[in-house]
C-alpha positions as CSV (number, residue, x, y, z in Angstrom):
1,M,-20.1,12.0,-7.6
2,T,-19.5,11.5,-11.3
3,P,-23.0,12.8,-12.6
4,A,-22.5,16.0,-10.5
5,L,-19.0,16.9,-11.8
6,R,-18.5,19.5,-14.4
7,F,-15.3,18.4,-16.1
8,S,-14.7,21.6,-18.0
9,E,-15.3,23.9,-15.0
10,E,-14.2,24.4,-11.4
11,N,-15.9,22.2,-8.9
12,V,-16.4,22.7,-5.1
13,L,-16.2,19.7,-2.8
14,T,-17.9,20.2,0.6
15,V,-17.1,17.9,3.5
16,R,-19.1,17.9,6.8
17,V,-17.5,16.5,9.9
18,Q,-19.5,15.4,13.0
19,N,-17.9,14.9,16.4
20,G,-20.9,13.4,18.2
21,W,-20.4,10.2,20.2
22,D,-21.4,7.1,18.4
23,A,-21.7,3.8,20.3
24,Q,-20.9,1.9,17.1
25,I,-17.5,3.6,16.6
26,A,-14.5,2.9,18.8
27,P,-13.1,4.1,21.1
28,R,-16.3,4.1,23.2
29,A,-14.9,4.7,26.7
30,G,-11.7,4.5,28.7
31,D,-8.6,6.6,29.1
32,T,-8.7,8.0,25.6
33,V,-8.5,11.4,24.1
34,F,-11.4,11.8,21.6
35,M,-10.1,13.5,18.5
36,N,-12.2,14.6,15.6
37,G,-12.1,16.4,12.3
38,L,-10.0,15.8,9.2
39,N,-6.6,14.8,10.6
40,R,-4.8,13.4,7.5
41,N,-4.3,14.3,3.9
42,V,-7.3,14.2,1.6
43,R,-6.7,13.0,-1.9
44,F,-9.1,13.2,-4.9
45,I,-8.5,10.4,-7.3
46,T,-9.9,10.1,-10.8
47,T,-10.1,6.8,-12.6
48,Q,-11.4,5.0,-15.7
49,A,-14.4,2.7,-15.3
50,Q,-11.9,-0.2,-15.0
51,H,-9.2,0.4,-12.3
52,V,-7.3,-1.1,-9.4
53,D,-9.4,-0.5,-6.3
54,W,-8.1,1.8,-3.6
55,F,-5.7,-0.2,-1.4
56,G,-6.7,-3.1,-3.7
57,Q,-3.5,-5.0,-4.0
58,A,-1.9,-7.5,-1.7
59,I,1.7,-8.6,-2.3
60,T,3.2,-11.6,-0.6
61,T,6.6,-13.4,-0.8
62,P,5.9,-17.2,-0.5
63,E,9.6,-18.0,-0.7
64,V,12.6,-15.8,0.2
65,S,16.3,-16.5,0.6
66,H,19.6,-14.9,-0.2
67,E,19.6,-16.8,-3.5
68,Q,16.1,-16.2,-4.8
69,A,12.6,-14.8,-4.0
70,S,9.1,-15.3,-5.4
71,L,6.3,-12.8,-5.4
72,R,2.6,-13.3,-5.5
73,V,0.4,-10.4,-6.4
74,A,-3.4,-10.3,-5.8
75,T,-5.1,-7.3,-7.4
76,E,-8.7,-6.3,-7.0
77,I,-9.9,-4.7,-10.1
78,K,-13.1,-2.7,-10.2
79,N,-15.5,-2.4,-13.2
80,R,-18.0,0.4,-13.1
81,D,-19.6,-0.6,-16.4
82,S,-22.9,-2.3,-16.4
83,K,-21.5,-5.1,-18.6
84,S,-18.6,-7.5,-18.3
85,V,-15.3,-6.4,-19.7
86,S,-12.2,-8.3,-20.7
87,C,-8.9,-6.9,-19.6
88,E,-5.2,-7.8,-19.6
89,V,-3.3,-7.4,-16.3
90,V,0.5,-6.8,-16.7
91,V,2.7,-6.8,-13.6
92,E,6.3,-5.7,-13.6
93,V,8.8,-5.7,-10.7
94,M,11.5,-3.1,-10.9
95,D,14.5,-2.6,-8.7
96,S,15.8,0.7,-7.4
97,D,17.8,1.2,-10.6
98,G,14.7,0.9,-12.7
99,N,15.6,-2.5,-14.1
100,T,12.7,-5.0,-14.6
101,V,13.6,-8.1,-12.7
102,A,10.3,-10.0,-13.1
103,S,7.1,-9.6,-15.1
104,T,3.9,-11.5,-16.0
105,K,0.6,-10.9,-17.7
106,D,-2.8,-12.6,-17.6
107,G,-6.3,-12.0,-19.0
108,A,-9.2,-11.3,-16.8
109,T,-13.0,-11.0,-17.2
110,L,-14.4,-8.2,-15.0
111,V,-17.9,-8.7,-13.7
112,P,-20.5,-5.9,-14.3
113,N,-20.6,-3.2,-11.5
114,G,-18.3,-5.2,-9.3
115,G,-14.8,-6.4,-8.5
116,T,-12.6,-9.2,-9.7
117,T,-9.5,-10.3,-7.9
118,V,-6.6,-11.5,-10.2
119,T,-3.8,-13.5,-8.5
120,Q,-0.5,-13.8,-10.3
121,D,2.7,-15.6,-9.4
122,L,5.8,-13.9,-10.9
123,P,9.0,-15.6,-12.1
124,T,11.7,-16.1,-9.5
125,I,13.9,-13.1,-8.7
126,N,17.6,-14.3,-8.4
127,T,19.8,-12.8,-5.7
128,P,17.2,-10.3,-4.4
129,K,18.3,-7.2,-2.6
130,L,16.9,-8.0,0.9
131,W,15.3,-5.3,3.0
132,S,16.5,-4.4,6.5
133,P,16.4,-1.2,8.5
134,E,20.1,-0.7,7.7
135,T,19.7,-1.5,4.0
136,P,16.1,-0.6,3.1
137,H,16.1,-1.8,-0.5
138,L,12.6,-1.5,-2.1
139,Y,11.1,-2.8,-5.3
140,D,8.4,-1.2,-7.3
141,V,5.5,-3.5,-8.3
142,R,3.8,-1.8,-11.2
143,T,0.5,-3.1,-12.4
144,H,-1.0,-2.0,-15.8
145,I,-4.6,-2.7,-16.7
146,Y,-5.4,-2.8,-20.5
147,R,-8.9,-2.8,-22.0
148,G,-8.0,-4.0,-25.5
149,K,-5.0,-2.0,-26.5
150,Q,-5.9,0.9,-24.3
151,L,-4.1,1.4,-21.0
152,V,-6.8,2.3,-18.5
153,D,-4.9,2.2,-15.2
154,T,-1.4,2.0,-13.7
155,Y,-1.0,1.1,-10.0
156,T,2.3,1.1,-8.2
157,E,3.2,-0.5,-4.8
158,R,6.6,-0.5,-3.1
159,V,7.7,-3.6,-1.4
160,G,10.7,-4.8,0.6
161,I,11.8,-8.5,0.2
162,R,12.8,-10.1,3.5
163,W,12.0,-13.0,5.8
164,F,11.9,-13.2,9.6
165,E,11.3,-15.7,12.3
166,F,11.1,-15.9,16.1
167,S,12.9,-18.4,18.3
168,R,12.0,-18.8,22.0
169,E,15.6,-19.7,22.7
170,Q,17.4,-17.2,20.5
171,G,15.0,-14.4,19.8
172,F,14.2,-12.5,16.6
173,F,15.9,-13.2,13.3
174,L,15.8,-11.1,10.2
175,N,17.1,-12.5,6.9
176,G,18.6,-15.4,8.8
177,E,20.6,-13.3,11.2
178,P,19.9,-12.5,14.9
179,Y,18.4,-9.0,15.1
180,Y,17.8,-6.9,18.2
181,L,14.6,-4.8,18.1
182,W,14.9,-1.3,19.7
183,G,12.2,1.3,19.4
184,Y,9.6,3.7,20.8
185,N,6.0,3.7,21.7
186,V,4.9,6.9,19.9
187,H,1.5,8.5,20.3
188,E,0.1,10.6,17.5
189,D,0.1,13.9,19.5
190,R,1.9,17.0,18.4
191,A,2.1,20.4,20.1
192,G,-0.4,22.7,18.6
193,W,-1.6,20.0,16.2
194,G,-3.2,17.5,18.4
195,F,-4.0,14.3,16.5
196,S,-3.4,15.8,13.1
197,G,-0.4,14.6,11.1
198,T,1.2,15.6,7.8
199,D,3.6,13.5,5.7
200,A,6.4,15.9,6.6
201,G,5.6,15.6,10.3
202,M,5.7,11.8,10.2
203,Y,8.9,11.8,8.3
204,R,10.5,14.2,10.9
205,D,9.4,11.8,13.7
206,M,10.8,8.7,12.0
207,K,14.1,10.6,11.3
208,L,14.5,11.7,14.9
209,M,13.8,8.1,16.2
210,K,16.3,6.6,13.7
211,E,19.0,9.2,14.6
212,A,18.5,8.1,18.3
213,G,19.2,4.5,17.3
214,A,15.8,3.0,16.9
215,N,15.0,0.4,14.2
216,V,11.3,-0.1,14.9
């Protein structure tokens, strides 16, 4: 799209939607309502030539306890230049009060017209605020990409720190405590809207389920 854009003028983006049956696209048959069209929000995102890919970050917690937690961040960085580029990747973990509780930085060489995945292990977080449906503490993992001294991209993910396990004899445990799962099987159908869904509609549904006692 970049060569066609006029950055100093108004641009028109045209989207064509087809609803023809395609044997390569599920669902192909069965007791299924075949929806079509644009049924979720559309976002237009502009980036520098070097940037974190869309949904390009995976965050895991190799170790979690009440005393400490470790985070591992794997970031896929795209380079749209035809030559390799050296960058610095800075990752900060911030609590709900905006305090930085862990950070790290590493250099990376980005391949021409491709992607490079940078995996970073952050310092241990002491006495983490553990996530649960009753106490949904979240941390912001903020990733900055620098090309030289220039900041070219900032990418933020929200993550809850928790651990869970299943026991055949005792059931499900969350953060070391037995936890009973109670929820709904909810289909994405809304009167007058069909399969379409807005952020506000999904928030309303989650709020109604939670008020009725559900935790999943």
